[in-house]
GUGU-646247 format. One record per residue (C-alpha): x, y, z; residue number from 1; residue in one letter. Coordinates in Angstrom, 2 decimals. Example, Ala and Ser with C-alpha at 12.3 -4.5 7.8 and 13.67 -1.06 7.14 Angstrom:
% residues 2
+---------+---------+---------+------+-------+
|       u |       v |       w | figu | vexba |
+---------+---------+---------+------+-------+
|   12.30 |   -4.50 |    7.80 |    1 |     A |
|   13.67 |   -1.06 |    7.14 |    2 |     S |
+---------+---------+---------+------+-------+
***
This chain:
% residues 427
+---------+---------+---------+------+-------+
|       u |       v |       w | figu | vexba |
+---------+---------+---------+------+-------+
|   43.39 |  147.24 |   62.38 |    1 |     M |
|   45.23 |  150.53 |   61.90 |    2 |     T |
|   44.89 |  153.51 |   64.23 |    3 |     V |
|   42.75 |  155.24 |   61.58 |    4 |     K |
|   40.50 |  152.20 |   61.28 |    5 |     Q |
|   40.27 |  151.95 |   65.07 |    6 |     Y |
|   39.26 |  155.62 |   65.31 |    7 |     N |
|   36.55 |  154.98 |   62.73 |    8 |     I |
|   35.43 |  151.95 |   64.79 |    9 |     F |
|   35.18 |  154.07 |   67.95 |   10 |     I |
|   33.35 |  156.83 |   66.05 |   11 |     S |
|   30.81 |  154.28 |   64.80 |   12 |     S |
|   30.35 |  152.91 |   68.31 |   13 |     E |
|   29.78 |  156.44 |   69.66 |   14 |     T |
|   27.28 |  157.18 |   66.88 |   15 |     K |
|   25.21 |  154.13 |   67.74 |   16 |     Y |
|   25.57 |  154.98 |   71.41 |   17 |     G |
|   23.90 |  158.35 |   70.86 |   18 |     Y |
|   21.26 |  156.80 |   68.61 |   19 |     I |
|   20.42 |  154.29 |   71.34 |   20 |     S |
|   20.18 |  157.11 |   73.90 |   21 |     A |
|   17.88 |  159.01 |   71.53 |   22 |     A |
|   15.55 |  155.99 |   71.38 |   23 |     I |
|   15.37 |  155.99 |   75.18 |   24 |     V |
|   14.61 |  159.72 |   75.29 |   25 |     F |
|   11.85 |  159.34 |   72.69 |   26 |     I |
|   10.37 |  156.50 |   74.75 |   27 |     A |
|   10.30 |  158.95 |   77.64 |   28 |     L |
|    8.48 |  161.75 |   75.81 |   29 |     V |
|    6.40 |  160.16 |   73.04 |   30 |     F |
|    3.16 |  160.12 |   75.09 |   31 |     N |
|    3.62 |  163.81 |   75.80 |   32 |     F |
|    4.08 |  164.48 |   72.07 |   33 |     I |
|    1.01 |  162.41 |   71.19 |   34 |     L |
|   -1.02 |  164.29 |   73.80 |   35 |     C |
|    0.06 |  167.59 |   72.24 |   36 |     F |
|   -0.94 |  166.31 |   68.79 |   37 |     I |
|   -4.29 |  165.04 |   70.09 |   38 |     N |
|   -5.03 |  168.41 |   71.70 |   39 |     T |
|   -3.95 |  170.64 |   68.84 |   40 |     N |
|   -3.99 |  168.68 |   65.59 |   41 |     A |
|   -5.42 |  165.23 |   64.87 |   42 |     I |
|   -7.28 |  162.60 |   66.88 |   43 |     H |
|   -5.09 |  159.98 |   68.57 |   44 |     I |
|   -6.37 |  156.52 |   69.45 |   45 |     N |
|   -4.94 |  153.53 |   71.28 |   46 |     N |
|   -3.71 |  151.99 |   68.02 |   47 |     I |
|   -1.45 |  155.01 |   67.54 |   48 |     T |
|    0.05 |  154.57 |   71.00 |   49 |     V |
|    0.60 |  150.84 |   70.51 |   50 |     I |
|    2.15 |  151.44 |   67.08 |   51 |     A |
|    4.51 |  154.03 |   68.58 |   52 |     S |
|    5.70 |  151.56 |   71.21 |   53 |     E |
|    6.17 |  148.84 |   68.59 |   54 |     I |
|    8.23 |  151.23 |   66.46 |   55 |     C |
|   10.48 |  152.16 |   69.40 |   56 |     L |
|   11.05 |  148.54 |   70.44 |   57 |     I |
|   11.62 |  147.47 |   66.83 |   58 |     S |
|   14.07 |  150.33 |   66.28 |   59 |     W |
|   16.07 |  149.23 |   69.30 |   60 |     G |
|   15.98 |  145.58 |   68.26 |   61 |     M |
|   17.11 |  146.43 |   64.73 |   62 |     A |
|   20.22 |  148.15 |   66.10 |   63 |     I |
|   21.18 |  145.52 |   68.65 |   64 |     V |
|   20.28 |  142.31 |   66.83 |   65 |     I |
|   23.19 |  142.09 |   64.37 |   66 |     K |
|   25.52 |  139.26 |   65.36 |   67 |     G |
|   24.25 |  139.28 |   68.94 |   68 |     N |
|   23.80 |  135.63 |   69.87 |   69 |     Q |
|   22.90 |  136.37 |   73.50 |   70 |     A |
|   20.10 |  138.65 |   72.33 |   71 |     F |
|   18.88 |  135.97 |   69.88 |   72 |     Y |
|   18.83 |  133.29 |   72.56 |   73 |     A |
|   17.12 |  135.44 |   75.21 |   74 |     T |
|   14.46 |  136.81 |   72.89 |   75 |     T |
|   13.65 |  133.53 |   71.15 |   76 |     I |
|   13.59 |  131.67 |   74.47 |   77 |     G |
|   11.13 |  134.09 |   76.02 |   78 |     F |
|    8.87 |  134.34 |   72.96 |   79 |     I |
|    8.76 |  130.54 |   72.73 |   80 |     S |
|    7.68 |  130.32 |   76.37 |   81 |     F |
|    5.09 |  133.09 |   75.87 |   82 |     A |
|    3.66 |  131.24 |   72.87 |   83 |     L |
|    3.48 |  128.05 |   74.95 |   84 |     F |
|    1.47 |  129.87 |   77.64 |   85 |     L |
|   -0.75 |  131.41 |   74.96 |   86 |     S |
|   -1.47 |  127.97 |   73.49 |   87 |     S |
|   -2.42 |  126.67 |   76.94 |   88 |     V |
|   -4.64 |  129.70 |   77.61 |   89 |     K |
|   -6.17 |  129.54 |   74.16 |   90 |     G |
|   -5.46 |  133.20 |   73.44 |   91 |     T |
|   -2.41 |  135.13 |   72.26 |   92 |     L |
|   -1.40 |  137.77 |   74.81 |   93 |     D |
|    0.71 |  140.29 |   72.91 |   94 |     M |
|    1.00 |  142.61 |   75.90 |   95 |     K |
|    2.96 |  140.04 |   77.90 |   96 |     S |
|    5.42 |  139.74 |   75.00 |   97 |     I |
|    5.73 |  143.53 |   74.81 |   98 |     R |
|    6.25 |  143.76 |   78.60 |   99 |     D |
|    9.41 |  141.66 |   78.48 |  100 |     I |
|   10.75 |  142.79 |   75.11 |  101 |     L |
|   11.20 |  146.23 |   76.70 |  102 |     I |
|   13.81 |  145.17 |   79.31 |  103 |     P |
|   15.47 |  142.69 |   76.94 |  104 |     I |
|   15.84 |  145.26 |   74.16 |  105 |     T |
|   16.93 |  148.23 |   76.22 |  106 |     F |
|   19.38 |  146.43 |   78.47 |  107 |     I |
|   21.10 |  145.03 |   75.37 |  108 |     F |
|   21.07 |  148.50 |   73.79 |  109 |     L |
|   22.87 |  149.92 |   76.79 |  110 |     G |
|   25.16 |  146.94 |   77.10 |  111 |     R |
|   26.38 |  147.00 |   73.49 |  112 |     H |
|   26.23 |  150.69 |   72.59 |  113 |     F |
|   26.00 |  152.66 |   75.82 |  114 |     G |
|   28.65 |  153.97 |   78.18 |  115 |     T |
|   28.37 |  155.57 |   81.59 |  116 |     V |
|   29.30 |  158.90 |   80.01 |  117 |     Q |
|   26.37 |  158.64 |   77.61 |  118 |     I |
|   24.22 |  157.58 |   80.56 |  119 |     G |
|   25.29 |  160.68 |   82.51 |  120 |     D |
|   24.38 |  162.99 |   79.62 |  121 |     K |
|   21.08 |  161.23 |   79.02 |  122 |     L |
|   20.09 |  161.49 |   82.70 |  123 |     V |
|   20.86 |  165.22 |   82.80 |  124 |     Q |
|   18.88 |  165.90 |   79.61 |  125 |     I |
|   15.92 |  163.89 |   80.92 |  126 |     C |
|   15.97 |  165.54 |   84.36 |  127 |     V |
|   16.00 |  169.09 |   83.03 |  128 |     W |
|   13.33 |  168.29 |   80.43 |  129 |     T |
|   11.04 |  166.83 |   83.08 |  130 |     V |
|   11.70 |  169.73 |   85.47 |  131 |     L |
|   11.02 |  172.40 |   82.83 |  132 |     L |
|    7.66 |  170.86 |   81.92 |  133 |     V |
|    6.90 |  170.41 |   85.64 |  134 |     C |
|    7.33 |  174.13 |   86.27 |  135 |     L |
|    5.25 |  175.09 |   83.23 |  136 |     C |
|    2.45 |  172.76 |   84.33 |  137 |     E |
|    2.41 |  174.00 |   87.91 |  138 |     Y |
|    2.72 |  177.75 |   87.37 |  139 |     F |
|    0.81 |  178.02 |   84.06 |  140 |     L |
|   -1.82 |  175.33 |   84.48 |  141 |     L |
|   -4.77 |  177.00 |   82.63 |  142 |     P |
|   -2.58 |  177.78 |   79.61 |  143 |     Q |
|   -0.83 |  174.41 |   79.86 |  144 |     Y |
|   -4.06 |  172.39 |   79.74 |  145 |     I |
|   -5.13 |  174.25 |   76.60 |  146 |     K |
|   -2.23 |  172.76 |   74.68 |  147 |     I |
|   -1.69 |  169.55 |   76.73 |  148 |     I |
|   -5.18 |  168.24 |   77.50 |  149 |     D |
|   -4.30 |  165.14 |   79.48 |  150 |     I |
|   -7.82 |  163.95 |   80.24 |  151 |     R |
|   -8.89 |  164.16 |   76.59 |  152 |     S |
|   -5.81 |  162.19 |   75.59 |  153 |     Y |
|   -6.67 |  159.33 |   77.92 |  154 |     Y |
|  -10.28 |  159.40 |   76.71 |  155 |     I |
|   -9.00 |  159.22 |   73.12 |  156 |     A |
|   -6.84 |  156.23 |   74.07 |  157 |     R |
|   -9.87 |  154.48 |   75.53 |  158 |     G |
|   -8.40 |  154.24 |   79.04 |  159 |     T |
|  -10.74 |  156.69 |   80.76 |  160 |     V |
|  -12.15 |  153.92 |   82.96 |  161 |     E |
|   -8.76 |  153.23 |   84.58 |  162 |     S |
|   -7.99 |  156.94 |   84.69 |  163 |     A |
|  -11.37 |  157.62 |   86.34 |  164 |     A |
|  -13.63 |  160.57 |   85.65 |  165 |     V |
|  -12.12 |  163.98 |   86.29 |  166 |     D |
|  -14.34 |  165.68 |   88.85 |  167 |     T |
|  -11.90 |  168.50 |   89.55 |  168 |     T |
|  -12.38 |  170.31 |   86.26 |  169 |     G |
|   -8.64 |  170.66 |   85.78 |  170 |     T |
|   -8.24 |  168.35 |   82.79 |  171 |     G |
|   -5.47 |  166.47 |   84.59 |  172 |     L |
|   -5.10 |  162.73 |   85.09 |  173 |     F |
|   -7.25 |  161.56 |   88.02 |  174 |     A |
|   -4.27 |  161.25 |   90.38 |  175 |     S |
|   -3.04 |  164.71 |   89.35 |  176 |     G |
|   -5.03 |  166.07 |   92.28 |  177 |     I |
|   -4.57 |  164.66 |   95.80 |  178 |     R |
|   -7.91 |  165.31 |   97.56 |  179 |     P |
|   -6.56 |  164.64 |  101.04 |  180 |     E |
|   -3.74 |  167.12 |  100.48 |  181 |     G |
|   -0.13 |  166.63 |   99.53 |  182 |     R |
|    2.53 |  165.25 |  101.89 |  183 |     T |
|    5.58 |  167.09 |  100.54 |  184 |     L |
|    5.30 |  170.85 |  101.21 |  185 |     L |
|    1.50 |  170.99 |  101.72 |  186 |     P |
|    1.39 |  174.74 |  101.05 |  187 |     F |
|    1.91 |  173.96 |   97.33 |  188 |     L |
|   -1.69 |  172.76 |   97.16 |  189 |     G |
|   -3.39 |  169.59 |   95.94 |  190 |     A |
|   -1.98 |  169.72 |   92.40 |  191 |     H |
|    0.57 |  166.96 |   91.65 |  192 |     R |
|    2.48 |  167.64 |   88.45 |  193 |     V |
|    2.66 |  164.95 |   85.78 |  194 |     S |
|    5.17 |  166.62 |   83.45 |  195 |     S |
|    5.98 |  164.70 |   80.24 |  196 |     I |
|    4.57 |  161.47 |   81.74 |  197 |     F |
|    0.98 |  162.82 |   81.96 |  198 |     L |
|    0.41 |  161.07 |   85.30 |  199 |     E |
|    2.27 |  161.46 |   88.62 |  200 |     P |
|    3.09 |  157.79 |   89.29 |  201 |     V |
|    5.61 |  157.67 |   86.44 |  202 |     S |
|    7.15 |  160.93 |   87.66 |  203 |     V |
|    7.98 |  159.22 |   90.95 |  204 |     G |
|    9.35 |  156.14 |   89.19 |  205 |     N |
|   11.47 |  158.30 |   86.90 |  206 |     F |
|   12.77 |  160.27 |   89.87 |  207 |     G |
|   13.84 |  157.11 |   91.67 |  208 |     A |
|   15.75 |  155.84 |   88.60 |  209 |     V |
|   17.68 |  159.06 |   88.00 |  210 |     V |
|   18.23 |  159.71 |   91.72 |  211 |     F |
|   19.83 |  156.27 |   92.14 |  212 |     A |
|   22.01 |  156.80 |   89.04 |  213 |     W |
|   23.16 |  160.23 |   90.23 |  214 |     T |
|   24.11 |  158.93 |   93.68 |  215 |     V |
|   25.93 |  155.96 |   92.13 |  216 |     L |
|   27.94 |  158.10 |   89.71 |  217 |     R |
|   28.86 |  160.82 |   92.23 |  218 |     N |
|   29.57 |  158.88 |   95.41 |  219 |     T |
|   33.13 |  160.19 |   95.58 |  220 |     S |
|   32.03 |  163.79 |   94.83 |  221 |     R |
|   29.49 |  164.79 |   97.53 |  222 |     P |
|   29.20 |  168.42 |   96.41 |  223 |     L |
|   28.56 |  167.46 |   92.78 |  224 |     S |
|   26.04 |  164.86 |   93.95 |  225 |     M |
|   24.17 |  167.40 |   96.08 |  226 |     A |
|   23.95 |  169.91 |   93.23 |  227 |     L |
|   22.72 |  167.30 |   90.75 |  228 |     K |
|   20.12 |  166.00 |   93.21 |  229 |     L |
|   18.51 |  169.43 |   93.65 |  230 |     I |
|   16.49 |  169.37 |   90.39 |  231 |     P |
|   15.51 |  165.72 |   90.99 |  232 |     I |
|   14.29 |  166.51 |   94.51 |  233 |     T |
|   12.35 |  169.48 |   93.11 |  234 |     T |
|   10.59 |  167.11 |   90.71 |  235 |     I |
|    9.65 |  164.81 |   93.60 |  236 |     F |
|    8.22 |  167.73 |   95.55 |  237 |     I |
|    6.08 |  169.15 |   92.75 |  238 |     F |
|    4.75 |  165.68 |   91.93 |  239 |     A |
|    4.27 |  164.86 |   95.62 |  240 |     D |
|    5.90 |  161.55 |   94.76 |  241 |     A |
|    6.13 |  160.07 |   98.24 |  242 |     R |
|    6.78 |  156.50 |   97.17 |  243 |     F |
|    9.39 |  157.47 |   94.59 |  244 |     G |
|   11.24 |  159.62 |   97.11 |  245 |     L |
|   11.25 |  156.77 |   99.62 |  246 |     M |
|   12.75 |  154.43 |   97.01 |  247 |     L |
|   15.38 |  157.04 |   96.20 |  248 |     S |
|   16.48 |  157.60 |   99.78 |  249 |     L |
|   16.93 |  153.85 |  100.18 |  250 |     M |
|   19.91 |  154.06 |   97.82 |  251 |     T |
|   21.95 |  155.57 |  100.65 |  252 |     F |
|   21.39 |  152.30 |  102.51 |  253 |     L |
|   21.47 |  149.89 |   99.55 |  254 |     I |
|   24.78 |  150.99 |   98.02 |  255 |     Y |
|   26.93 |  150.68 |  101.18 |  256 |     P |
|   25.40 |  147.25 |  101.88 |  257 |     L |
|   25.78 |  145.99 |   98.31 |  258 |     A |
|   29.04 |  144.15 |   98.95 |  259 |     K |
|   27.34 |  142.17 |  101.74 |  260 |     H |
|   24.43 |  141.00 |   99.57 |  261 |     V |
|   24.96 |  137.88 |   97.48 |  262 |     G |
|   23.10 |  136.49 |   94.51 |  263 |     W |
|   21.34 |  133.81 |   96.58 |  264 |     I |
|   19.63 |  136.36 |   98.83 |  265 |     Q |
|   18.67 |  138.46 |   95.83 |  266 |     L |
|   17.39 |  135.43 |   93.95 |  267 |     L |
|   15.03 |  134.49 |   96.78 |  268 |     L |
|   13.93 |  137.99 |   97.84 |  269 |     A |
|   10.92 |  138.62 |   95.50 |  270 |     P |
|    9.42 |  135.23 |   96.25 |  271 |     F |
|    9.65 |  135.90 |   99.98 |  272 |     V |
|    7.82 |  139.20 |   99.41 |  273 |     V |
|    5.28 |  137.35 |   97.25 |  274 |     L |
|    4.62 |  134.87 |  100.05 |  275 |     L |
|    4.26 |  137.65 |  102.64 |  276 |     L |
|    1.82 |  139.57 |  100.45 |  277 |     L |
|   -0.28 |  136.47 |   99.86 |  278 |     A |
|   -0.33 |  135.77 |  103.60 |  279 |     T |
|   -1.51 |  139.33 |  104.33 |  280 |     I |
|   -4.27 |  138.91 |  101.76 |  281 |     G |
|   -5.41 |  135.53 |  103.13 |  282 |     F |
|   -5.51 |  136.82 |  106.72 |  283 |     L |
|   -7.33 |  140.06 |  105.85 |  284 |     N |
|   -9.66 |  139.22 |  102.94 |  285 |     P |
|  -12.35 |  141.78 |  103.79 |  286 |     D |
|  -10.34 |  144.48 |  105.58 |  287 |     A |
|  -11.03 |  148.02 |  104.32 |  288 |     P |
|   -8.25 |  149.71 |  102.36 |  289 |     V |
|   -7.27 |  153.33 |  101.80 |  290 |     D |
|   -4.92 |  155.21 |   99.45 |  291 |     N |
|   -2.00 |  155.18 |  101.88 |  292 |     G |
|    0.99 |  152.88 |  101.48 |  293 |     L |
|   -0.39 |  150.39 |  104.04 |  294 |     G |
|   -3.76 |  150.34 |  102.33 |  295 |     G |
|   -2.23 |  149.76 |   98.90 |  296 |     R |
|   -0.11 |  146.89 |  100.22 |  297 |     V |
|   -3.20 |  145.36 |  101.82 |  298 |     L |
|   -5.17 |  145.74 |   98.57 |  299 |     A |
|   -2.34 |  144.12 |   96.61 |  300 |     A |
|   -2.29 |  141.20 |   99.03 |  301 |     G |
|   -6.05 |  140.73 |   98.76 |  302 |     Q |
|   -5.88 |  140.66 |   94.95 |  303 |     I |
|   -2.97 |  138.19 |   95.07 |  304 |     L |
|   -4.80 |  135.92 |   97.52 |  305 |     A |
|   -7.68 |  135.52 |   95.04 |  306 |     Q |
|   -5.48 |  133.67 |   92.54 |  307 |     L |
|   -5.95 |  129.94 |   92.23 |  308 |     D |
|   -3.14 |  127.52 |   91.31 |  309 |     F |
|   -3.77 |  127.49 |   87.55 |  310 |     W |
|   -4.00 |  131.28 |   87.37 |  311 |     E |
|   -0.74 |  131.63 |   89.33 |  312 |     A |
|    0.93 |  129.27 |   86.86 |  313 |     M |
|   -0.30 |  131.40 |   83.96 |  314 |     G |
|   -2.24 |  128.52 |   82.42 |  315 |     F |
|   -5.66 |  130.22 |   82.33 |  316 |     V |
|   -6.58 |  133.78 |   81.32 |  317 |     P |
|   -7.55 |  136.24 |   84.07 |  318 |     V |
|  -10.09 |  138.86 |   83.00 |  319 |     A |
|  -10.58 |  140.65 |   86.32 |  320 |     R |
|   -8.65 |  143.83 |   87.20 |  321 |     F |
|   -5.28 |  143.00 |   88.81 |  322 |     V |
|   -3.14 |  146.02 |   87.86 |  323 |     A |
|   -3.10 |  147.34 |   91.45 |  324 |     D |
|   -1.06 |  144.28 |   92.42 |  325 |     S |
|    2.05 |  144.04 |   90.30 |  326 |     G |
|    2.93 |  140.58 |   91.57 |  327 |     Y |
|   -0.53 |  139.31 |   90.62 |  328 |     T |
|   -0.31 |  140.91 |   87.18 |  329 |     Y |
|    3.12 |  139.36 |   86.62 |  330 |     T |
|    2.03 |  135.89 |   87.66 |  331 |     L |
|   -1.03 |  135.99 |   85.40 |  332 |     T |
|    1.08 |  137.13 |   82.43 |  333 |     K |
|    4.19 |  134.96 |   82.77 |  334 |     F |
|    3.26 |  132.26 |   85.27 |  335 |     G |
|    5.33 |  131.25 |   88.27 |  336 |     L |
|    7.84 |  129.31 |   86.16 |  337 |     L |
|    8.26 |  132.24 |   83.80 |  338 |     G |
|    8.82 |  134.60 |   86.74 |  339 |     C |
|   11.49 |  132.30 |   88.19 |  340 |     V |
|   13.25 |  132.10 |   84.82 |  341 |     G |
|   13.12 |  135.85 |   84.12 |  342 |     L |
|   14.27 |  136.80 |   87.61 |  343 |     W |
|   17.06 |  134.23 |   87.52 |  344 |     G |
|   18.20 |  135.55 |   84.15 |  345 |     L |
|   18.32 |  139.08 |   85.58 |  346 |     F |
|   20.15 |  138.20 |   88.80 |  347 |     I |
|   22.58 |  135.55 |   87.59 |  348 |     L |
|   24.04 |  137.49 |   84.65 |  349 |     R |
|   27.71 |  138.34 |   85.29 |  350 |     P |
|   28.39 |  141.90 |   86.47 |  351 |     V |
|   31.29 |  143.98 |   85.20 |  352 |     S |
|   32.27 |  145.66 |   88.47 |  353 |     D |
|   31.06 |  146.76 |   91.90 |  354 |     E |
|   29.29 |  149.81 |   90.48 |  355 |     Q |
|   27.21 |  147.63 |   88.17 |  356 |     A |
|   26.33 |  145.30 |   91.07 |  357 |     W |
|   25.18 |  148.25 |   93.17 |  358 |     R |
|   22.84 |  149.50 |   90.48 |  359 |     Y |
|   21.54 |  145.97 |   89.88 |  360 |     R |
|   20.80 |  145.73 |   93.59 |  361 |     L |
|   18.90 |  149.02 |   93.44 |  362 |     F |
|   17.04 |  147.83 |   90.35 |  363 |     T |
|   16.03 |  144.63 |   92.16 |  364 |     A |
|   14.74 |  146.65 |   95.12 |  365 |     F |
|   12.94 |  149.02 |   92.74 |  366 |     Y |
|   11.26 |  146.09 |   90.92 |  367 |     I |
|   10.13 |  144.38 |   94.10 |  368 |     M |
|    8.80 |  147.64 |   95.56 |  369 |     S |
|    6.81 |  148.61 |   92.46 |  370 |     L |
|    5.37 |  145.12 |   91.99 |  371 |     L |
|    4.04 |  145.28 |   95.52 |  372 |     T |
|    1.60 |  148.07 |   94.72 |  373 |     I |
|    1.18 |  148.39 |   90.92 |  374 |     S |
|    2.12 |  147.19 |   87.45 |  375 |     D |
|    3.80 |  150.52 |   86.55 |  376 |     S |
|    7.14 |  148.69 |   86.24 |  377 |     L |
|    6.13 |  147.71 |   82.70 |  378 |     Y |
|    5.52 |  151.24 |   81.41 |  379 |     S |
|    8.00 |  152.00 |   78.63 |  380 |     I |
|    8.01 |  155.66 |   79.72 |  381 |     K |
|   10.34 |  154.83 |   82.61 |  382 |     T |
|   11.32 |  151.19 |   82.00 |  383 |     A |
|   13.36 |  152.02 |   78.88 |  384 |     A |
|   15.56 |  154.42 |   80.85 |  385 |     L |
|   16.01 |  152.04 |   83.80 |  386 |     L |
|   17.13 |  149.07 |   81.68 |  387 |     W |
|   19.28 |  151.17 |   79.36 |  388 |     Y |
|   21.22 |  152.67 |   82.27 |  389 |     L |
|   21.73 |  149.22 |   83.75 |  390 |     L |
|   23.12 |  148.09 |   80.40 |  391 |     G |
|   25.35 |  151.17 |   80.16 |  392 |     C |
|   27.31 |  150.04 |   83.21 |  393 |     L |
|   28.14 |  146.81 |   81.43 |  394 |     E |
|   28.68 |  148.67 |   78.18 |  395 |     G |
|   31.43 |  150.74 |   79.76 |  396 |     Q |
|   33.26 |  147.57 |   80.75 |  397 |     H |
|   32.81 |  146.18 |   77.22 |  398 |     R |
|   34.15 |  149.32 |   75.58 |  399 |     Q |
|   37.20 |  149.49 |   77.84 |  400 |     Q |
|   37.97 |  145.82 |   77.16 |  401 |     A |
|   37.53 |  146.38 |   73.43 |  402 |     G |
|   39.80 |  149.41 |   73.47 |  403 |     A |
|   42.54 |  147.53 |   75.29 |  404 |     K |
|   42.20 |  144.59 |   72.92 |  405 |     D |
|   42.38 |  146.75 |   69.79 |  406 |     E |
|   45.33 |  148.75 |   71.09 |  407 |     L |
|   47.13 |  145.52 |   71.95 |  408 |     Y |
|   46.49 |  144.18 |   68.44 |  409 |     R |
|   47.72 |  147.42 |   66.88 |  410 |     H |
|   50.85 |  147.33 |   69.04 |  411 |     G |
|   51.51 |  143.71 |   68.09 |  412 |     A |
|   51.07 |  144.47 |   64.39 |  413 |     Q |
|   53.44 |  147.43 |   64.62 |  414 |     T |
|   56.04 |  145.33 |   66.42 |  415 |     Q |
|   55.74 |  142.55 |   63.80 |  416 |     N |
|   56.24 |  145.04 |   60.95 |  417 |     R |
|   59.27 |  146.47 |   62.75 |  418 |     F |
|   60.72 |  142.97 |   63.25 |  419 |     S |
|   60.17 |  142.02 |   59.59 |  420 |     V |
|   61.82 |  145.26 |   58.43 |  421 |     G |
|   64.76 |  144.72 |   60.73 |  422 |     K |
|   65.29 |  141.15 |   59.39 |  423 |     K |
|   65.08 |  142.38 |   55.80 |  424 |     A |
|   67.72 |  145.02 |   56.45 |  425 |     R |
|   70.04 |  142.49 |   58.10 |  426 |     S |
|   69.71 |  140.18 |   55.07 |  427 |     V |
+---------+---------+---------+------+-------+
***
């Protein structure tokens, strides 16, 4: 490979890197765009939303699938297991397949086409986009709702039951107003901004992901870190995202301790939490719950404790509502064996360096925390970004190794040509 060919190779890699980042950004904003269209142009239904997600996942898979044996093996292995569970249940559950294709696709996208530099740029673009829409929603709410009618969008999607009826008259998602008053800067009122995510929970999840990335990438530059965290903290405050902010602040504890945490502890951790939650539910089956963190943990434990053995193994369909307990939802979709396999695949994959291990440790903590109280982990709005950034850390290692290898080959070829020329001249 000549230097010119190598430069073309790097240019192609960079092009696909930016395309992959664009897919992640579209995954972040497509619900916002559909809400705008539903409010101002044509009627949107749930089929449109599902088709949009399928297109995004398929787009990512089409880019990453070429010659990628690890992607083939992972995807085919999971789909085969999902089809086995579907045959046992007697019904094909496409949502469970979609739930895991998201992390598989986006982590491979980041791993094979992303770099930490692309990740940095993507995070900054996402943060400022979310913050700009946050400010417009908060300060111009009457005008904002006229062009972004969130409640009508969720009615059009057919999810109004889970979103609940809006009794506030604001047109926001049900949790867009905190009746008991906000925790972060109460003088800002009961309004919790939803920004491009249309509901506040995803704002908190997004904030935790980008907060952890920013701390990771700027550990050696405290001033730069502080400046970059200001807009993220502002987003937390306007969304009154208490849980997301708590997850974010834990990074200051997780990252220094990362070198002391091994894969065995991390492999066992979610199942210990699962056992504790189930125990709480068994011991307090009829205890009243509230909307606080303790109440949501108790509710999640009660839902988990209602599972029987066959439901926990994923062998029978579960029709009752379990979304408020992420662990319960996960067990009913993938079964205990599937959960063990997926978690083991996530934890036991080789890491490129200490930075990648730190972010994997944060991701593990993030997953376990979210699954304790909800199934929001599986929302593509924030999951695509999380898994892509995780892959970018490995992608940087891949690109550096590839660059060294290609430069070595070019140097060897140049030396061989020089040696051949020298022998010819001596003859």
